[in-house]
C-alpha positions as CSV (number, residue, x, y, z in Angstrom):
1,M,-2.0,-8.1,11.9
2,A,-5.3,-7.8,10.1
3,S,-5.1,-4.0,10.0
4,Q,-1.7,-4.2,8.2
5,R,-3.2,-6.6,5.7
6,V,-6.1,-4.3,5.0
7,F,-3.8,-1.2,4.7
8,A,-1.6,-3.1,2.2
9,A,-4.7,-4.2,0.3
10,V,-5.9,-0.6,0.1
11,V,-2.5,0.7,-1.0
12,I,-2.2,-2.0,-3.7
13,A,-5.7,-1.4,-5.0
14,V,-5.2,2.4,-5.2
15,I,-2.0,1.9,-7.2
16,G,-3.9,-0.5,-9.4
17,I,-6.6,2.1,-10.0
18,L,-4.0,4.7,-10.9
19,A,-2.3,2.3,-13.3
20,V,-5.7,1.6,-15.0
21,I,-6.3,5.4,-15.3
22,V,-2.8,5.9,-16.8
23,G,-3.4,3.0,-19.3
24,V,-6.7,4.6,-20.4
25,V,-5.0,8.0,-20.9
26,Y,-2.2,6.3,-22.9
27,L,-4.8,4.6,-25.2
28,T,-7.1,7.6,-25.7
29,V,-4.8,10.7,-25.9
30,D,-2.5,11.5,-28.8
31,A,1.2,11.2,-28.0
32,K,1.7,14.9,-28.7
33,S,-1.0,15.8,-26.2
34,L,0.2,13.7,-23.3
35,P,1.4,15.4,-20.1
36,S,5.2,15.9,-20.1
37,F,5.7,13.3,-17.3
38,M,4.1,10.6,-19.4
39,G,6.5,11.0,-22.4
40,Q,5.1,13.6,-24.7
41,I,6.2,13.4,-28.4
42,H,5.8,16.6,-30.4
43,G,4.4,16.3,-33.8
44,D,3.2,12.7,-33.4
45,V,-0.5,11.9,-33.6
46,A,-0.1,8.2,-32.7
47,H,-1.2,6.7,-29.4
48,R,1.2,4.9,-27.0
49,S,-0.7,1.7,-27.3
50,L,2.0,-0.7,-25.9
51,R,2.4,1.4,-22.8
52,G,-1.3,1.7,-22.4
53,I,-1.9,-2.1,-22.6
54,V,1.0,-2.8,-20.2
55,A,-0.4,-0.2,-17.7
56,L,-3.9,-1.7,-18.0
57,V,-2.6,-5.3,-17.4
58,I,-0.5,-4.2,-14.4
59,G,-3.5,-2.2,-13.0
60,V,-5.9,-5.1,-13.3
61,L,-3.3,-7.5,-11.7
62,L,-2.8,-5.1,-8.8
63,L,-6.5,-4.6,-8.4
64,A,-7.0,-8.4,-8.3
65,G,-4.1,-8.7,-5.8
66,G,-5.5,-6.0,-3.6
67,L,-8.9,-7.5,-3.6
68,G,-7.5,-11.0,-2.9
69,L,-5.5,-9.7,-0.1
70,F,-8.5,-7.9,1.4
71,A,-10.7,-11.0,1.1
72,Y,-8.1,-13.4,2.5
73,K,-9.2,-14.9,5.8
74,P,-6.5,-17.1,7.5
75,R,-7.5,-20.4,9.0
76,P,-7.8,-20.4,12.8
77,S,-5.0,-22.3,14.4
78,A,-5.9,-25.5,16.1
């Protein structure tokens, strides 16, 4: 049971790290320079700040959830 919890915590934390990376890319790279799978807009020099902020928030929440799941210790049954 504990190994499944640790595996789930690692998967959630990795997804959170990826979401944080995507958020940073959205906030730092111009919209015309984004990779095509991230929604490239030709001729636009603005940043995708709303998507970046949402990705950062989701990433931080997933990281916190993964760490919480990893640190959780169930009480021994009586």
